[in-house]
C-alpha positions in Angstrom: -13.8 1.0 -42.3 -10.4 1.8 -43.7 -7.8 -0.9 -43.1 -4.1 -1.3 -44.1 -3.0 -5.0 -44.6 0.5 -4.0 -43.5 -0.6 -2.5 -40.1 -0.5 -4.5 -36.9 -3.4 -2.4 -35.5 -5.5 -3.2 -38.5 -4.8 -6.8 -39.1 -3.8 -8.0 -35.7 -2.1 -11.4 -35.7 1.7 -11.7 -36.1 2.2 -8.0 -37.0 0.5 -7.0 -33.7 2.2 -9.7 -31.7 5.6 -8.2 -32.5 4.9 -5.4 -30.0 1.5 -6.0 -28.3 -1.4 -8.1 -27.1 -5.0 -7.0 -27.8 -6.9 -6.7 -24.5 -10.3 -5.7 -25.9 -12.3 -3.5 -28.1 -13.5 -0.2 -26.8 -16.1 2.1 -28.3 -14.1 3.3 -31.3 -10.7 1.8 -30.7 -8.9 -1.2 -29.3 -6.9 -1.5 -26.1 -3.5 -3.2 -26.5 -1.0 -4.2 -23.9 2.5 -3.1 -24.9 4.7 -6.2 -24.5 7.8 -4.2 -23.4 6.7 -3.5 -19.7 9.5 -1.4 -18.2 6.6 0.8 -17.1 4.1 -1.7 -15.6 0.7 -1.3 -17.2 1.8 0.4 -20.4 -0.9 0.2 -23.1 -1.8 1.6 -26.4 -5.3 2.8 -27.5 -5.5 2.4 -31.3 -8.3 3.9 -33.3 -10.6 1.4 -35.1 -9.8 2.6 -38.6 -6.5 3.2 -40.4 -6.5 7.0 -40.0 -3.3 8.9 -39.7 -4.3 12.2 -38.2 -6.8 13.2 -35.6 -8.0 15.9 -37.9 -9.2 13.3 -40.3 -12.1 12.2 -38.1 -15.2 14.0 -37.0 -15.5 15.8 -33.7 -17.8 13.1 -32.5 -15.3 10.3 -33.4 -12.5 12.4 -31.8 -14.5 12.8 -28.6 -15.3 9.0 -28.6 -11.6 8.2 -29.1 -10.5 10.4 -26.2 -13.3 8.8 -24.1 -11.7 5.5 -24.8 -8.2 6.9 -23.9 -9.8 8.2 -20.6 -11.5 4.9 -19.9 -8.2 3.0 -20.4 -6.3 5.6 -18.3 -8.7 5.2 -15.4 -8.3 1.4 -15.6 -4.5 1.7 -15.6 -4.5 4.0 -12.6 -6.8 1.7 -10.6 -4.9 -1.5 -11.5 -1.3 -0.2 -11.1 -1.4 3.0 -9.1 1.2 5.0 -11.1 2.5 8.3 -9.8 1.8 9.7 -13.2 0.5 8.6 -16.6 2.3 9.9 -19.7 0.5 10.1 -23.0 2.2 9.9 -26.3 0.8 10.2 -29.8 3.4 9.3 -32.5 3.1 7.7 -35.9 5.7 9.0 -38.3 6.1 5.5 -39.9 3.0 3.6 -38.8 0.5 6.3 -39.7 -2.3 4.7 -37.6 -3.9 7.0 -35.0 -3.0 5.7 -31.6 -1.9 6.8 -28.2 0.6 5.3 -25.8 -0.5 5.3 -22.2 2.7 5.0 -20.1 2.5 4.7 -16.3 5.4 6.4 -14.6 6.6 5.6 -11.2 8.9 7.8 -9.1 11.3 4.9 -8.4 11.6 3.9 -12.1 14.4 4.7 -14.5 12.7 7.4 -16.5 11.0 9.5 -13.8 11.1 13.1 -14.7 11.8 12.6 -18.4 10.1 11.5 -21.6 9.6 7.8 -21.8 11.7 5.8 -24.3 9.5 4.3 -27.1 10.9 0.7 -26.7 13.7 0.4 -24.2 13.8 -3.5 -24.6 14.4 -3.9 -20.9 11.5 -6.0 -19.6 9.4 -8.7 -21.2 7.0 -11.0 -19.3 5.9 -14.6 -19.5 2.6 -15.4 -21.0 1.1 -15.9 -17.5 2.4 -12.5 -16.4 0.9 -10.9 -19.5 -2.5 -12.6 -18.8 -2.4 -11.5 -15.1 -1.8 -7.9 -16.2 -4.5 -8.0 -18.8 -6.9 -9.4 -16.2 -6.1 -6.5 -13.8 -6.8 -4.0 -16.6 -10.0 -5.7 -17.7 -11.2 -5.9 -14.1 -10.8 -2.1 -13.8 -12.4 -1.0 -17.0 -15.7 0.8 -16.5 
């Protein structure tokens, strides 16, 4: 498995804690709760290896990655009932294949537009993060 010692997705710990909390491992990725929760339930699905581009993995691995994204999306829908789930695949600087799953709610500040990467508007207590993680885990199939 390819890893990068400077990547939060690869090494976890403090680099990951700057922006997220690992929820669990999925088939070929990990599910991470994004700490900034302006959109309740926002998560990241990060591929298991330090791969930059989806074209760098096999069709089988790609299909498994999107199955993980789908599994996480279903759990977010069941746990938080968003009006829409936005998907974002970025990585100009991090270069680790991952997808943001951003629940959107009609009464929220960004409805009808692209979500802001890190609006720095809403952070939770440890207990609130744990409650949110519990809801997601309870809805993973």
